[in-house]
C-alpha positions as CSV (number, residue, x, y, z in Angstrom):
1,X,12.5,4.1,-8.7
2,X,15.2,5.9,-10.7
3,X,15.6,8.6,-8.0
4,X,16.4,6.1,-5.3
5,X,19.0,4.5,-7.6
6,X,20.6,7.8,-8.6
7,X,20.9,9.1,-5.0
8,X,22.1,5.8,-3.6
9,X,24.7,5.7,-6.3
10,X,25.8,9.2,-5.6
11,X,26.2,8.6,-1.9
12,X,28.1,5.4,-2.6
13,X,30.5,7.2,-5.0
14,X,31.4,10.0,-2.6
15,X,31.8,7.5,0.2
16,X,29.8,9.6,2.7
17,X,26.7,7.4,3.1
18,X,25.9,5.9,6.5
19,X,25.6,2.1,6.8
20,X,22.3,0.7,5.5
21,X,21.7,-1.3,8.7
22,X,21.1,1.6,11.1
23,X,19.9,1.5,14.7
24,X,16.2,1.2,15.5
25,X,14.2,2.4,18.5
26,X,10.7,2.0,19.9
27,X,9.0,5.2,20.9
28,X,5.7,4.0,22.3
29,X,3.2,4.8,23.5
30,X,3.0,1.0,24.3
31,X,6.0,-1.2,24.8
32,X,6.9,-3.6,22.0
33,X,7.4,-6.4,24.5
34,X,3.7,-6.3,25.3
35,X,2.7,-7.1,21.7
36,X,2.8,-10.4,19.8
37,X,5.6,-11.0,17.2
38,X,4.8,-12.5,13.9
39,X,6.5,-15.7,14.9
40,X,4.0,-15.9,17.9
41,X,1.1,-15.1,15.6
42,X,2.0,-17.9,13.3
43,X,2.6,-20.4,16.2
44,X,-0.6,-19.2,17.9
45,X,-2.8,-19.9,14.9
46,X,-2.9,-23.6,15.9
47,X,-3.0,-25.0,12.4
48,X,-5.1,-22.3,10.9
49,X,-3.6,-20.4,8.0
50,X,-2.2,-16.9,8.8
51,X,-3.6,-14.7,6.1
52,X,-1.8,-11.5,5.3
53,X,-3.6,-8.8,3.3
54,X,-0.7,-6.6,1.9
55,X,-1.7,-3.2,0.6
56,X,1.0,-1.1,-1.2
57,X,1.5,2.6,-0.9
58,X,2.4,5.6,-3.0
59,X,4.6,5.5,-6.2
60,X,3.8,1.9,-7.1
61,X,3.5,1.0,-10.7
62,X,4.1,-2.8,-10.9
63,X,3.0,-6.0,-9.1
64,X,5.2,-8.1,-6.9
65,X,6.2,-5.6,-4.2
66,X,5.3,-8.0,-1.5
67,X,7.5,-10.7,-3.0
68,X,10.6,-8.9,-1.6
69,X,9.1,-9.0,1.8
70,X,8.0,-12.6,1.5
71,X,11.5,-13.7,0.4
72,X,13.1,-12.1,3.4
73,X,10.4,-13.5,5.7
74,X,10.9,-17.0,4.4
75,X,14.7,-16.8,4.7
76,X,14.4,-15.8,8.4
77,X,11.7,-18.3,9.5
78,X,12.4,-22.0,9.4
79,X,8.6,-22.5,9.7
80,X,8.2,-21.0,6.3
81,X,11.3,-22.5,4.7
82,X,9.6,-25.9,5.0
83,X,6.9,-24.7,2.7
84,X,9.3,-24.0,-0.1
85,X,8.1,-21.8,-3.0
86,X,4.5,-20.6,-2.8
87,X,1.6,-21.5,-5.1
88,X,0.9,-18.2,-6.9
89,X,-2.4,-17.1,-8.4
90,X,-1.9,-13.9,-10.3
91,X,-4.2,-11.2,-11.6
92,X,-7.4,-11.7,-9.8
93,X,-9.1,-8.7,-11.4
94,X,-11.2,-6.4,-9.1
95,X,-13.7,-5.2,-11.7
96,X,-15.3,-1.9,-10.7
97,X,-18.2,-0.3,-12.6
98,X,-19.3,1.9,-14.1
99,X,-16.2,3.5,-15.7
100,X,-15.5,7.0,-14.2
101,X,-16.5,9.8,-16.6
102,X,-13.5,11.9,-15.7
103,X,-11.5,14.1,-18.0
104,X,-8.3,16.0,-17.9
105,X,-9.1,19.3,-19.6
106,X,-11.2,18.0,-22.5
107,X,-9.6,14.5,-22.8
108,X,-11.2,11.4,-21.2
109,X,-8.8,9.6,-18.8
110,X,-10.2,6.2,-19.7
111,X,-11.8,4.5,-22.6
112,X,-14.1,1.6,-22.1
113,X,-11.2,-0.7,-23.2
114,X,-8.5,0.8,-21.0
115,X,-10.8,0.8,-17.9
116,X,-11.9,-2.9,-18.5
117,X,-8.4,-4.3,-19.1
118,X,-6.5,-2.0,-16.7
119,X,-8.4,-2.9,-13.6
120,X,-6.8,-3.2,-10.1
121,X,-6.0,-6.8,-9.1
122,X,-4.8,-9.2,-6.4
123,X,-1.9,-11.6,-6.5
124,X,-2.2,-14.5,-4.0
125,X,0.7,-16.5,-2.6
126,X,0.0,-19.7,-0.7
127,X,2.6,-21.5,1.4
128,X,1.6,-25.1,2.0
129,X,3.1,-27.5,4.5
130,X,1.9,-31.1,4.4
131,X,-0.8,-30.2,1.9
132,X,-2.3,-27.5,4.1
133,X,-1.9,-23.8,3.9
134,X,0.4,-22.3,6.5
135,X,0.6,-18.7,5.2
136,X,-1.4,-16.9,2.6
137,X,-0.4,-13.4,1.3
138,X,-2.9,-11.4,-0.8
139,X,-1.1,-8.6,-2.5
140,X,-3.6,-5.8,-3.3
141,X,-2.5,-3.8,-6.4
142,X,-4.6,-0.6,-6.5
143,X,-2.0,1.4,-8.5
144,X,-3.9,1.0,-11.9
145,X,-6.5,3.4,-10.6
146,X,-3.9,6.2,-10.1
147,X,-1.4,5.7,-12.9
148,X,-3.6,6.9,-15.9
149,X,-4.4,10.2,-14.0
150,X,-0.7,10.8,-13.3
151,X,0.3,10.1,-16.9
152,X,-2.0,12.6,-18.4
153,X,-1.9,15.4,-15.8
154,X,1.7,15.2,-14.6
155,X,4.2,13.0,-16.5
156,X,3.7,14.3,-20.1
157,X,3.5,18.0,-19.2
158,X,6.5,17.8,-16.9
159,X,8.8,17.0,-19.9
160,X,8.6,20.7,-20.9
161,X,8.9,22.1,-17.4
162,X,11.3,20.3,-15.1
163,X,12.5,17.5,-17.3
164,X,11.8,14.2,-18.9
165,X,10.9,11.1,-16.8
166,X,11.5,8.5,-19.6
167,X,10.7,5.4,-17.5
168,X,7.3,6.6,-16.5
169,X,6.6,8.2,-19.9
170,X,7.1,4.8,-21.6
171,X,5.1,3.1,-18.9
172,X,2.2,5.5,-19.6
173,X,2.3,4.2,-23.2
174,X,2.3,0.6,-21.9
175,X,5.9,0.1,-23.0
176,X,9.1,-1.2,-21.2
177,X,12.1,1.1,-20.8
178,X,13.3,0.2,-24.3
179,X,10.3,2.1,-25.7
180,X,9.2,-0.7,-27.9
181,X,8.4,-3.8,-25.8
182,X,4.7,-3.9,-24.9
183,X,4.0,-4.7,-21.2
184,X,0.5,-6.1,-21.6
185,X,-2.4,-5.7,-19.2
186,X,-3.0,-4.0,-16.8
187,X,-0.7,-1.5,-18.6
188,X,-2.4,0.4,-21.4
189,X,-1.7,3.1,-23.8
190,X,-2.8,5.9,-21.5
191,X,-0.8,8.3,-23.6
192,X,-0.9,8.0,-27.4
193,X,2.1,7.9,-29.8
194,X,1.9,11.7,-30.5
195,X,1.8,12.6,-26.8
196,X,4.8,10.4,-26.2
197,X,6.8,11.8,-29.1
198,X,5.9,15.4,-28.2
199,X,7.2,14.8,-24.6
200,X,10.4,13.1,-25.9
201,X,11.1,16.1,-28.2
202,X,10.0,18.8,-25.7
203,X,12.3,21.8,-25.4
204,X,12.9,23.4,-22.0
205,X,13.6,27.0,-22.8
206,X,15.7,27.9,-19.7
207,X,17.1,24.4,-19.1
208,X,14.5,22.8,-16.9
209,X,14.9,22.1,-13.2
210,X,18.2,21.7,-11.3
211,X,19.1,18.0,-11.4
212,X,18.4,17.0,-7.8
213,X,15.2,19.2,-7.5
214,X,13.9,17.8,-10.7
215,X,14.5,14.2,-9.7
216,X,12.8,14.8,-6.4
217,X,9.8,16.4,-8.0
218,X,9.4,13.7,-10.7
219,X,9.9,10.8,-8.3
220,X,8.4,11.9,-5.0
221,X,5.8,14.5,-6.0
222,X,4.6,13.6,-9.5
223,X,4.7,9.8,-9.1
224,X,4.3,9.6,-5.3
225,X,2.4,12.3,-3.3
226,X,0.0,12.7,-6.2
227,X,-1.5,9.4,-5.2
228,X,-2.6,10.9,-1.9
229,X,-4.2,13.8,-3.7
230,X,-6.1,11.4,-6.0
231,X,-7.3,9.3,-3.1
232,X,-8.8,12.4,-1.4
233,X,-10.6,13.5,-4.5
234,X,-13.6,12.1,-6.4
235,X,-11.6,8.8,-7.1
236,X,-11.9,8.0,-3.4
237,X,-15.1,6.1,-4.1
238,X,-13.3,3.8,-6.6
239,X,-10.5,3.2,-4.1
240,X,-13.0,2.2,-1.5
241,X,-14.7,-0.2,-3.9
242,X,-11.4,-1.7,-4.9
243,X,-10.3,-2.4,-1.3
244,X,-13.7,-3.8,-0.5
245,X,-13.5,-6.2,-3.4
246,X,-10.0,-7.2,-2.4
247,X,-11.1,-8.0,1.2
248,X,-14.1,-9.9,-0.1
249,X,-11.7,-12.0,-2.1
250,X,-9.6,-12.6,1.0
251,X,-12.6,-13.7,2.9
252,X,-14.0,-16.1,0.3
253,X,-11.1,-18.1,-1.2
254,X,-11.7,-21.5,-2.9
255,X,-10.5,-23.8,-0.1
256,X,-13.0,-26.2,1.5
257,X,-14.7,-24.3,4.2
258,X,-13.6,-21.0,2.9
259,X,-11.4,-18.6,4.8
260,X,-13.5,-18.1,7.9
261,X,-11.0,-19.6,10.3
262,X,-7.9,-17.8,8.9
263,X,-5.9,-15.6,11.3
264,X,-5.8,-12.3,9.4
265,X,-3.0,-9.8,9.5
266,X,-3.0,-6.4,7.7
267,X,0.3,-5.0,6.4
268,X,-0.2,-1.6,4.8
269,X,2.4,0.7,3.3
270,X,2.1,4.5,3.2
271,X,-1.1,5.5,1.5
272,X,-2.3,1.9,1.6
273,X,-3.2,2.3,5.3
274,X,-5.3,5.3,4.6
275,X,-7.3,3.9,1.7
276,X,-7.8,0.6,3.7
277,X,-9.2,2.4,6.7
278,X,-11.2,4.7,4.4
279,X,-12.9,1.7,3.0
280,X,-13.8,0.6,6.5
281,X,-16.6,3.2,6.5
282,X,-18.5,1.6,3.7
283,X,-19.6,-1.2,6.1
284,X,-18.7,-3.8,3.6
285,X,-16.1,-6.6,3.4
286,X,-13.2,-4.4,4.6
287,X,-15.1,-3.5,7.7
288,X,-16.1,-7.1,8.5
289,X,-12.8,-8.6,7.8
290,X,-10.9,-6.0,9.9
291,X,-13.3,-6.9,12.7
292,X,-11.7,-10.3,12.7
293,X,-8.2,-8.9,12.5
294,X,-6.2,-8.2,15.6
295,X,-2.8,-7.4,14.1
296,X,-1.9,-4.4,11.9
297,X,1.6,-3.4,10.7
298,X,2.0,0.0,9.1
299,X,5.0,1.1,7.0
300,X,5.3,5.0,6.7
301,X,1.7,5.8,7.6
302,X,0.3,9.2,6.6
303,X,-2.6,9.4,9.0
304,X,-1.7,12.7,10.6
305,X,-1.2,14.4,7.3
306,X,-4.3,13.0,5.5
307,X,-6.4,13.5,8.7
308,X,-6.3,17.2,7.8
309,X,-8.3,16.5,4.7
310,X,-11.1,15.0,6.8
311,X,-11.5,17.6,9.5
312,X,-15.0,18.6,10.2
313,X,-16.6,15.8,8.2
314,X,-19.7,14.1,9.4
315,X,-19.2,11.2,11.7
316,X,-21.3,9.0,9.5
317,X,-20.3,7.6,6.1
318,X,-22.5,8.8,3.2
319,X,-22.0,6.5,0.2
320,X,-22.2,7.9,-3.3
321,X,-24.6,6.4,-5.8
322,X,-23.4,4.8,-8.9
323,X,-19.8,5.5,-7.9
324,X,-19.7,8.6,-10.2
325,X,-19.8,12.1,-8.7
326,X,-19.5,11.3,-5.0
327,X,-20.9,14.0,-2.6
328,X,-18.5,16.8,-1.5
329,X,-19.7,16.6,2.1
330,X,-20.1,13.5,4.3
331,X,-17.2,11.7,2.6
332,X,-16.5,9.7,5.6
333,X,-14.7,9.7,8.9
334,X,-10.9,10.1,9.2
335,X,-8.7,7.1,9.3
336,X,-7.9,7.6,13.0
337,X,-11.7,7.5,13.7
338,X,-11.8,4.2,11.8
339,X,-9.0,2.8,14.0
340,X,-10.9,3.9,17.1
341,X,-14.0,2.2,15.8
342,X,-12.0,-0.9,15.0
343,X,-10.7,-0.9,18.6
344,X,-14.2,-0.9,19.9
345,X,-15.2,-3.8,17.6
346,X,-16.8,-7.0,18.8
347,X,-14.6,-9.8,20.0
348,X,-16.8,-12.7,19.2
349,X,-20.0,-13.0,17.3
350,X,-21.8,-14.5,14.4
351,X,-21.7,-11.9,11.6
352,X,-22.8,-12.0,8.0
353,X,-20.7,-10.1,5.5
354,X,-22.7,-7.8,3.2
355,X,-22.6,-9.1,-0.4
356,X,-21.1,-12.4,0.7
357,X,-23.0,-15.7,0.9
358,X,-23.1,-17.5,4.2
359,X,-22.4,-16.6,7.8
360,X,-18.8,-16.2,9.0
361,X,-18.0,-16.8,12.6
362,X,-15.9,-14.2,14.2
363,X,-13.4,-16.1,16.4
364,X,-12.3,-14.5,19.6
365,X,-9.7,-11.7,19.2
366,X,-6.9,-11.0,21.6
367,X,-7.8,-7.9,23.6
368,X,-6.4,-5.4,23.1
369,X,-5.6,-5.5,19.4
370,X,-2.2,-4.2,18.3
371,X,-0.7,-1.8,15.7
372,X,3.0,-1.7,15.1
373,X,4.0,1.3,12.9
374,X,7.5,1.7,11.3
375,X,8.8,5.2,10.4
376,X,12.1,6.4,9.1
377,X,12.6,9.9,10.6
378,X,14.2,11.1,7.4
379,X,11.0,10.3,5.5
380,X,9.1,13.4,4.6
381,X,5.8,11.5,4.4
382,X,5.6,9.5,7.6
383,X,4.1,10.3,11.0
384,X,3.7,8.7,14.4
385,X,0.5,6.9,15.2
386,X,-1.1,8.3,18.4
387,X,-2.3,6.1,21.3
388,X,-5.7,4.6,20.8
389,X,-7.9,3.2,23.6
390,X,-8.1,-0.7,23.7
391,X,-5.2,-1.0,21.2
392,X,-1.5,-1.5,21.9
393,X,0.1,1.0,19.6
394,X,3.9,0.8,19.2
395,X,5.9,3.2,17.0
396,X,9.3,2.0,15.8
397,X,11.9,4.4,14.3
398,X,14.2,2.8,11.7
399,X,16.6,3.8,8.9
400,X,15.9,2.5,5.4
401,X,18.8,3.8,3.4
402,X,21.8,6.1,3.0
403,X,22.1,9.1,5.2
404,X,24.4,11.8,3.7
405,X,26.3,13.1,6.8
406,X,22.9,13.3,8.6
407,X,22.1,16.2,6.2
408,X,20.0,14.4,3.6
409,X,18.9,10.9,2.6
410,X,17.3,9.4,-0.4
411,X,13.7,10.4,0.1
412,X,12.1,7.5,-1.8
413,X,14.1,4.8,0.0
414,X,13.3,6.4,3.3
415,X,9.6,6.2,2.5
416,X,9.2,2.9,0.6
417,X,12.1,0.9,1.9
418,X,10.5,-0.8,4.9
419,X,9.5,-4.0,3.2
420,X,13.2,-4.7,2.2
421,X,14.8,-3.5,5.4
422,X,16.2,-6.6,7.3
423,X,16.0,-4.9,10.7
424,X,12.3,-4.0,10.2
425,X,11.5,-7.6,9.2
426,X,13.6,-8.9,12.2
427,X,11.5,-6.8,14.5
428,X,8.3,-8.0,12.9
429,X,9.3,-11.6,13.3
430,X,10.8,-11.5,16.8
431,X,9.5,-8.3,18.4
432,X,11.4,-6.7,21.2
433,X,14.1,-9.4,21.1
434,X,15.3,-8.0,17.7
435,X,15.9,-4.6,19.2
436,X,18.5,-5.9,21.7
């Protein structure tokens, strides 16, 4: 996140940045006091584990994003302090096949090797008290699906146009910022040595982009918004399959008795909320696990924007066959349609998850369900969640970073800073009390 660091540093030097901890406000349509706080969710689980499925958003290129959130959550909740450090299971690979036969111009995006070893994955964190799990966090890392496409189509060519993005250029070669240390899987050599050297030596005939504009384009557009474009295109089928496998993993962990009794919570950042609700339409594990989920937290959702890419689509989901070349029409309902369908979901039933062994009892869900959505008004890529029947929807406005005289703010921090914003986490933990 070089752009965030540069702009934050600039505002700090000139001494004109607003305080980081800025006011917050709830803007409805439902009152925050009528929803359950995370502390209440944890207490109300009555000994069952609370199981968070954490899905990152745009501009991600490394694992561990949820660890920042977890650290702050643990520091603020004595219930979790007693658990100490979590037991961590890393790199549960979400193998998707067959490999997509996609090319940029004439060059294949993936080889068999880079597809197999660069798969999306889940990191699991389990907090135990008295030998029993109190909190489980499944961090879903889907970014390996998008990074190779951005490397070839945007990062390398941008060196000749707007300017060089050295950090991401080296990452596209599977290298650390020193340009020599290999990062290892899931990072791959998505760009070869010649492509890297050509980009490093690229000449910009008229000087490239103005500094601030170039930084915004490379950070927010090339490495951020491009994820949303990818998710709306033919790769959408692979995104759905990835999320479905992640939710299947969440539903079938190795504990005695499985995870059927866990109290599930979805935390989705940015584009992560869209691709999760998009996977709902496949009718697989994502659909069934969300039916057992009453609590959703959204950071910087893009429903209103991406809804425009689904206008006029058929109400039914038409799956593609073999994952390759999905149909242009019938690609599925919009995410807001999915939320409405989720709201209508059954409260208690015996249900068998497709592709999973056994029957998983759906415990009674609080009615109505709840969505708490956080948005920084200075974020160019966030929107309010509208009211939904049978769901308590509460939108919270917050400030994630520096505000330059209320003229401009660091765009990346505004968008991706919720998981590290103490006020956001306070509101999650204690609800309306934290706004007083």
